[in-house]
N, C-alpha and C positions, 0 to 999 in steps of 0.2 A: 596397469590403467584404471584394473576393477577398484585397487585400493586405494588411488586417487579419488575416482569418481565417486564413492562411497564419502571420503575425508570431508570433500564440496561440499556434497549433498547434506552431511549432518551440520557445517560449517553454517548453510543457508538456513537449515532450522532452525538453529541455535536463532544467527541472528533474528529471523523469519518473527519467531517468537519473544523476544527481547524488545523488537519493536512494537509487535503488537502490544504487549503488556506495561511498555513505558515509551509510548511516541513520540510527546512532546521532551521528554529529559534527553531522548536520542537526539531528536532533532535541533535541542539547547546545546549540546555535546560538539554533534557534525556540525554544526553553525558556528562553533569556536573556532574548528580548523579552518571552514572555508571565510572565516573573515580575516584571516590570516591570508589569502590572498593564494594567489598563482604560486608553488612552488612544491619544497618537500616538506617535511615532518619527519626526522627522529622518533625511535622510540621513548628516548625518555621526555621529550615535547608531548607525545601523544597520552603519554600518561601522566603529566605534569596538570592536563588539561582536564583530563578527568577526574583527577584528584582535587581540581580545585572545587570540581561543580558537584562530586558524590563525597568528600569526605565523611561527611555525618553520616552516611546511609549507603556505604558499600554494600552490604551482602543483597539487598534489592537488585544491585547490577550484577552480582556475581559472575554470570555467563556471559555477560559480554568483555569484563572484564577481563577474563580468561583467555577470549580470541585478543582482545587489547593487550597484552603481556607479551602475546604471541606475535605480535606486529611486531617488526623490524625497520618501516619505514611507511611513509604513504605518501602519496601524488596528489596533491589539490591543483585542483582546475575545475572551479566554480561551473555548476551546482553537484559536480562529482568528486568525490573523494576515494581514489584506489588504495588498498592496504596490498600489502606483501606477506601475509604470516608464512612461522616458522613454528610449525606443532611440536617440532623436535630436530637435533642436531642432522642436518643433510636432506630435509624435506619441507620440503614449500608449495605453496598453494597461493592464489592470489585472487582479488575478487575487488570488485567495483561498487560504492554506495552511492544513490542517485540524493544528496540531499534532502532537495523538494519534495520528492513522492515518496521515501526511501524503500527506493527498489536496487534489490541488491542480484549482480551478475557475476557469476563466473569466467577471468580471465585465461585466458593459456598464455605461455609466457610469453613469445610475441606480443600477444594481446596489450601485455602488461607493457612490454618493453616499449611497444608504439604509444602507449599512454603517457606513458614517462617521457618519450621524446617529444612532445608537446610541449614539454616545459622551455626547449629549445627552439627560437623562432628560425626556421627557416632551414631546418634539417629532414631531410629524408634520408633513411639507411639505403646503402647502396647493398652491402653483401650481408646476408644471414648466419653465422654461423652455428651447426649444432654436431657435436662428437658421438650423441646418444645410439643414433644408427650400426656407428659400427663397433657397438661395447655390449649389441644387444644380445647376442649371443653369448657374451663374455660372462666366465662365472662371477659373482662378487654377492658379499653377505648381506644380510636384511635389515639387519638391527645395528641400531646405532652403538653399542656397548662393541660392536666389530670392526666397529670405523678404527686404523690405523693396526691394526693385528692382522696385514693383509698374509704375511707367507705363512702364519696356522692356516688360515681359511685355505690357503695353495695349496698348502700340503697335505690337507684333511681331501679336498675335494680331487686333486688332482691324484694322489698316490691311489685313491678309490676307484677313478676310470682308470689308472694305470694298469689296475691290478684286476680288471673284470675280465680279461682273456689272456693266456700267455705270451701271445704274437707281438701285445702292445710293448715288451717289458724290450724290446730289440734295441729301440732308440738309447735306452739304458746302459747296455753292452757297446752298443757305437760311440758314446759318451763317453767312456773310459776308455777306450780305443784309442780314442783320437787323442787323448793326453801326450802332449811330449814335451823338451825343453832343449831347441838346438840340433833336431834331431833323432834326438835319444826317448825311447818309449820311458813314459811313469808311470802306468798303471797297470796295465795288462800286455802280455807279449803273446807272441803267435799260437802259442801252445791253448789260448783257450777262442774256441772258435763257435761256440755256441754257451747258449741262458745256462743249459742242464751244465756245460763244465764249466763255468762262472760259480754256478749254487754251487759242485762240486768242492771246487779250491776254495770257497769261500768258509765254507764250514769245515775242510780241512786246515784250512790257516788258524781260522780262531780255536780248533782244538790245541795245536800246538802251542800257540800265543800264552795259554792257559796253563800250559804244562812249565814252562820257564820264567825267570825274574822279569819283573818290569821294565829294570834298567837295560836290560839284555839289548845291544847295539846291533841295528839289524845290518852290520857287516857279519855276526855270527851267525845267522841264518838266513841271507840273501840267496846263496844258493839253493835252500832247500824252498825258497819262494820264489825263484825262476822257473823252479821244474813244475810247481804250481801252476806256473802263468802268471806271476805276480811280481811287479817292477817294484824299483825303491822309492816312488814316489807317494807309499803308504805313509812312509814316516823314518824314523829314526830311530827309536827305540819298541822295544816290546809293547811298551805300555800307547804309546803314541798311534804303532801301525793299530792296534784292538780298538783304541778310540775310531781311529778311521774307520774300520770293519762296520763297527758297531752304529756307527755315524749313518755308512752306506744302507744297511739295513734298515734305518729311518730314514732314506731317502736324502739324506742330506751329505752334500760333499763339503768337507774340510776345506778352508782355503788358508795356506800356512802363509804367516806375514814374509815382507822382504826383511831382509838384513840392513839395507841401507834405503835413505830417503835422500832424496837431490833436488836442490832447488833449479828449475831452470828458466830464467829470463829472457822473454822474446818481446819487445816493444813494438808500439803500435808503427805504422808506415802509412805515409799519406804520399802523393806524388810524387814530391819532393825527397825525399829518403824514410828517415828513423824522426819521428815525431817528439823531440825533446820535451815538450809543453808540460804541465800539469794539465789534467782533462777531467774536470767534475763526471762524477759515477752518472749524472743523467744527459751527458753529450759523448757518450763513448761509442754509440750506435753506428756510424758508419762506418768504424775502421774492425769490425767486429769479422767480417768475411775474410779478408786479407789476413787480420790477425790469426783466427782459424788455418787457413793453410801455413802459415809460418810455424804456429806450434806443433804441426801433423807432421811438416819434413823436421822440425826439431826432436820431435819424440822419435821419430823414426834410424833417423840418425843416434841416437842416445842409446837406445834398445834395442837398436839393430831387430827390432820386432813390434809386433801392435801390444799393447797392451791388452789385459783381461779387464779391467775396470777404468770408467771413465768418470768420476766426480764431480757437478758442477755446485757453484756457491752461489748465490745471489744472481738475480736477473741474466743480468751479460755472461758472468761464468755459466748457468746453465743455458743459456744459449749457445757457447760457444761448445758444451759437452754437448750439446744437440747434436751441433753440426759435425763435430771429430767422432760419434761415435756412430754415426750416419754413414760418415764416409769409410770409415776404419771396419765398421759391422761387429761392434762391441759392445757389450754390455752397457748400460748408461746409468747413474744413481743422480738424482736430484736435492738438493738440500737448498731451498729459498733462502732461509736468512731471515729475509722480511722482505712481504710483496707490498710494494707500496701501496696499493689500491686502497689494503685497510688502513694504511698511516692519514692518508688526504682523504678524508670524507668525500662523497661526491664529485670524486674526480673523475669520475669516468661522464657522467651525464652532462656534467657541466667544463668537461674537455678542453673546451675552447678557451678557459680564465688558465686555465692550466701549461698547456702542451709548448708554450712558446718556451716556457723557462723551464720546466720538468720534461717535455717529450714522453709523458706517458703513452701516447699512443704509439710509440716503438715498446715503451715498456713493457705494457699490458699484452701488446702482440706476441713479444717474445717469449713471457710468462705462459701465455697459452701454447704454444709450439710446445715450449721446452717440458711443461707437467704434461703433453699428452703423448710428445715421443719415448718420453725416459722408462726405461723399465722398472725400476722404482723409484720410491719417492722416501728420503727418512727426515720425518719431523721430531722437533725435539718436546714435544706433548700434543696432545690430544687436541687442546684450543686451538693448537695453529692450523688445525687442518679442519675442524666442525666446531670451535668455539664451546660454549656451554649452552646453558637452556636460556641465557637471556643476553649471551651474546655472539656473531656469527663469527665464524672462523676467517681465519688468511684463504685458504683456498674454498672453502665452500661462499667464498666472495665473487668468485670465478664463474658461480655456475652458471648463474644469469646477469647479464649485465648488457648496457649499448654504449658506445660510443659513438653519437649522432653524427652522421656524414660521413662516417666510414664503416661501422659493419657494427650487427648488432647480436649477442651471443646467446642465444636459445639453451645451449648446453653445454657450459666451457666443459666441466670437471668435474667427476662424479667423485662423491667424498667416501663413496663407498667401495669404490675402485682396491681390489687388494694387492696394488702397486702402493698403497701407503702403509710405513711403519714407524710407529712409536719410537726411536732410540734415541736417550735424552746425555745430552753430553754433562761433564762435569768440570772442575775444576782441579788444576795442575797441583797434587796433594805436597808438591815436594816446595812450590811458592806458597800454596794459600792450606795453612793449617791451623789447628787452634789456638788460640792463646796463652791455653792453659800447657800449652807444651814445653815449659819454660826453658827446659835445656836447650830447646832450637829455638827460640827466639832471637834475630838478629838485632841485638843492643846496640848493636854499631851506626846502625840507621836513626838512634834514639835524638841525636844531637842533629843530624838533618831536617827528620819531622818535626821534632820541634821549633823549629826556624820555621818550619814550610808552615805550622800554625798559628804559632802565639808570637814570632817576634811583632818586635812594633815599628817594622818596616816595611815599608810597601814596596813593589818593587815590579820588572813584567813579568815576575815570575806569581807573586801572589797581592791582591788589594786588598784593603780594608785592616783593621786591629780588633782584633776581640779584646773590651774589658776585662772583662768575667771571667778568669781564667781557670775557675773552679768548676764549672757546670759540665756538667755533660754534653756531649756533642751529634747533634743530629746530623749526619755524612749523607752525599751524593757524591755519586762520581758517574759521567754520561758525557756523551757528542751534547755538543749546544746547537740542537737543534728542534725544530717543535715539537715535534712528536715524543719528542725526551722530554719536554715540559720541566726544564728545569728553571727557567722561569716562572712558574705555577707553582713550583715549590717552595721558590722565595716569596712570593706572593701570597701564598698560604700561611707561611711564618710571619709575613709584614702584618697580615693582618689581627693575630691570633695573639692578645697580648700576653695570654698567661703562657703560651708556646714561648713568648723569646724570653719570660721569667725563668723557666725550667728547663730551658738549653740554647747552647750557641747553637749557630748554622755553618758548616764548612762545606763549601762545596768544590769538586772541581771540575773545571768543565770548560770550553774554547782555550785561546792561547794569548794574552796580554800582548807577548814580544811582537806580534805582528798582526798586521791586517789582512784577516780571512779571505780566501778568494772565491768562497763557497756563501750567495747569495743570502740562505736562509740564513747562517747562522750569523751574519755581520746584523740583520735583525735581531735576531735575540741577543746580542752582543748590546745593544741600542737600548733594548726593553729592559736585561736587567740593569744597566746603572737606572735608569727611569725608576725602578720599582725599588731599588736603596733608597734611593733619593726621596721619592713618594712615603714612605714608609721608615725612614729615616733610621735605617738599620746598621748605620756606623758604629763599630761597636759591639753588635750584635752577630755578626758576618765576616765570613773570611771567603774570599772567593780564590784559589788555586788554579794557576793555568793547568793544561792537562799534562797528565803526570806517567811518562812512558815507561818506567824502570818497574817494571812488572814484579821484579823480585822486591825493592823497597813498597811499591803498593800493596805488598802483602803482608809486611809488619803494619804498614799502614792503619789498614782493617784493625789489625791487634793492637793496636794503638789504639783506638777507636772503645775498642773493647774497654781498655783501661779506665779511661775515662767513664765507663758506665755510657757509653753513647747506644746509637742504632743505626743502621742505615736504612735511609729511605728511596725507595727508586719510583718516581710519581707517573712516568710514561703514560700517555695520552692510550698508548697502545705498546706492549714489547714483546714480539715473535717467541723471545724464551726467556733472558733476561741472565748471561752469564756474570756482571757482578753481582747479583743476588745469589746465586751459586758458591761464588767468592766469597762475600761475606759470610752467608752462613758455614763455611765452609771453614772460615775462622773465627768459627761462634759467636759472630757480632750479630745481635738481635736484630731481623729486617723486616721491614714493613713496605709491601711494595703493591704494585697497580693490580689492581682486580681484571683489568684488560688483558686477556693472552697467557705468555708461558706462567709468569709469576702467579697466576691464582690456582692453577695447577703445580707448580713446584710447593708452595707453601698453604699447609693444613691450617685455617685461620682459627688462631687461638693456640694454636699448639705448638705450632713450628715457623710460626712469624704472624705478621699482621696483614690484612687486605685494606687497599684505600682508593676510592671512587675520585680520581684526578676530578671528576666532571662534576663532583660536588665536594667541591674544596673546604668548606667550612667544615662538613662533617668528616674531611679526611684531615683536618686540622685538630678536630674534637679528638680523635683517635691516639694522634700522636701525645696530646696532651694526657690523657687516659692512662698511657702506656708510661711516661713519665710518672706522673701522679701512683702511680701503681708502684712503679719500683722506686721512689721516695718514702712510701708507706712501709712495703715490704721487699728488700734487696734480693731476696729469693724470687721473688718474679721475675726477673730480671736473667737469673740464671737457668727458671724454667723453661725461657722463650730459648734463652742460647742453646739450652742444651738440647731443646724439641728442634732446634735448627737442623743441629750436627746429628742428629740421629736421623733425621728425613736424608740428606746428604747421603749416609752409610749406605742408606736400603737403595737408593734409585738411582743417584748421581755420581759417578765416578768415571773417569776415564776409561779405563781397565774394563769396566761394562758395557762401555760404548764403544772402543774399539771390537771386542768380541763379537758382538753382534753384528757390527758394521759387516768384518769377514765372512760371519755366516751368512747373511744373506745376500751378500755377493756369491756365495756357492749355489745359492740355494736358487736365485732368479736365473743366474747363468744357467745350469741343470736344466729347470723348467725352462726357459725359452728353447733352449737344444731338442727337448723332447717331446714338449708340446706345442701348443699353438700360442704363446706371445708374442710372436714376432709382432703381430697388430699391423701385418703388412697394408690393410685397406686405409686405416689410420693414417700410418708415414705416408701416404700415398697424397692423403686430404691436407695433411700437413705442409707438402712439398709445393703443393699449388697457394695455399696462404702465405706460404713462406714467401714465393716469388709473386704475387699476384700483389700482398701487402705489405711485407716488410720491407722486403729491399726499397719499394717505392717511398715508405715512412720512414727509413735510414738516410736514404739519397736528399732529403729534406732537412735534417739537422745540418745546421754551420759547420762546419771544420773549422778545426785548431789551425792554426798555423803558429812556427817558430818565431 
C-alpha cells in the first residue's frame, strides 16, 4: 500500500508540473478527448490524439507522454477524463482529470469502476468481489520478472520456512508414508517411523546406489531397500531411484507418467435424456453441473480410484475441472487456452450488447471461479499472464472490471500469485519437421496439395484460382472468426498493390461445403466474399476450406517453403499461437501478430517478424519489405527460416512441456499437502459466488433441444 501511495503521489506531481508548465496545450489535448463525447478511448486512440497535436514538439511534453503511454484506457464523461495507468505489468493506478479545472484526483479501484459504470445508463452494481484479502498473507513475489515462475518462488520460500525448525519436516514424512497404490505401500514402509530414521535410510540408499551400475534393475536390490524402509515406488532402475532420491533432497517429488491414455466420452444431458444436438461453446453453461456429476461417476468406474490431477482447458473445461477437483479433493491445474474477455474489447462494460449472443456473464464468472480455485495455472507465455510493456495480459485483464447490473470486481486475480507457471507447448515433431529433411518429406501428398492450391477448378473445398503460379505464397490457416482476423489479412493484401505483385495469398479457413452454425463465422464468410470482390482479388487469392488431416498439413507448410513463401498469423489477439509454432518447426518464415503469445515466441527480425493488425498499412509494408529483401537476397529467407527453427529447438517442444507439467503436478501436490496452499477461505468465498451468481446466470441461458 505504501508503494502504491508513493507511485500515485509521484504521478500527481508529474501531472501537476506538466499542467502548470503547459496548461493551454494540455487543455487542448484533453478537450480533444472530451470532444469525442461520453465513452471509452483505448490506448492507441489516446496516443493518436497526442501525436496529432504535439508531433512536431514531443520533447517538451515527454513527462506527460510517458504517463499517457502507460495508460491502457480512458473513460470520458465530460468534463472528466479518467485514466487506467499501468506503470508495469500487473501494477495499476487510477486517476481522474477535470478538463475545465485541470484538477487531478486519485481513484481507488472501486471508485474507478463506479465511474466507468456511468457509461452504461440505468445500472448499479449489486455485488462487489474482492479476492485480495484471502491472499494477503499468502507468499507472493513482487517483481514483474518473477511472474509465471511460481514454482521456483514457492520452492525457495516454503523450503526456507520448512527448514526453520525440525518439527516442520513431519508433513514431509507423512506425505511419503501416505503414498500407496491399491493398498500397496509405494514409498516408505513401517521400518521408518521418524525423521532421523528417514534421513539415515536415504543416506545409506544413496551410498549403495552410487556403488552399482546405473542400469541395475530394482528387483536386484529390493530386499536391501525394504530393510532400509524404502519401497518400490522410488523407481525401476538404480539410476531412476537415485534421481528420485536427489529430487527429494531438492524437495521435488518426481511424478511418473502413465503407461496408457484413454478417452472417455461423456455426453451432455437435459431433462429428456442425452442431448445429441451440436451446441456452441457460448451456450454450454446450463449443462455443466450435471455433466460434472456424470464425469465424476465415469472416472470412478473407470479408474476404481480418485485421479491425482485434474486439468481443465478453456472456460467451460476449467469450470468442470474446478467442480471435479472440489468434489474429489484432488490437485487442479488450469489452462485457459483463451480468455474471451481480451478477445472482445469492452465486452465487460458493454455486457448488454454481447450477453444475449455470447453469454459472457456466465463465461467471465466461470473464469473467475476457476482461476481462483485452481492449485496452479499453466500459461504458454508471459504475455498470457501479464502482457508486455504496451499490452495487457489475458489474466491481467481480470484484475479489475465491472459487469454493470451484476457485480463489480475490484480484485479478481493477482498476476504475481505463485500459482502461475509458464510452460510453452510445441508441435508434434513426427508431423511438423523442417522442409530440408528431404528423406522424410511426404511427397505422396504433393499431387493433392498442388490440386488444393493450384488447380483451375473451384469446388466445395477451394474457391478462386491463382493466375501466376510462380509467385511465393503468403499462407495463413485459422478458424474463421473475428479475432483471428483472416478477413483483415485479405483486406491488408487487397489494399497493397506491391504486395499483390510480389506474392499470392492462400488462406485456409471455414468450410465452403456446409452452412456454418456459428453466428460469427457466418458474418466473416460474408465479409470475406465482399472484400475479394471489392479489391478484385480473383487470380491473386485461393480460399481453401478447413483442413483436418494434420499429417498432410505438415507437408502443406513444407510445400509453402518450397515456394519461398511465408506464414502470416494476423490475429487481433492470440493467446499462444500453435500454428505459429507449427510453421516455424517446418522452417517456414513466420510473420505474426504482436498481440499475445506470438510476440513472445518470435524474436522480431531474428526468428520471424511482428505485425500489428490494428495498423494494417504498416503490416502490409512489413510483408512487402520481407519479400523485396528475399527477392534481392535469397539468403535472407534462409536466415529467417533457420532463426525460427533455432527458436523452436530452444523453447517449444512437447518433450519439454510434458516433463515440466509432471514436475509441477508433483510440486504443487506436495506443497498443498505439507503447507497452507489449500486456500480454504478463498474456496468458501467461491462456493458462495458460485451458488449466488453462476447458477442463476447459467439457468438464464436458453437450452438446446434435439
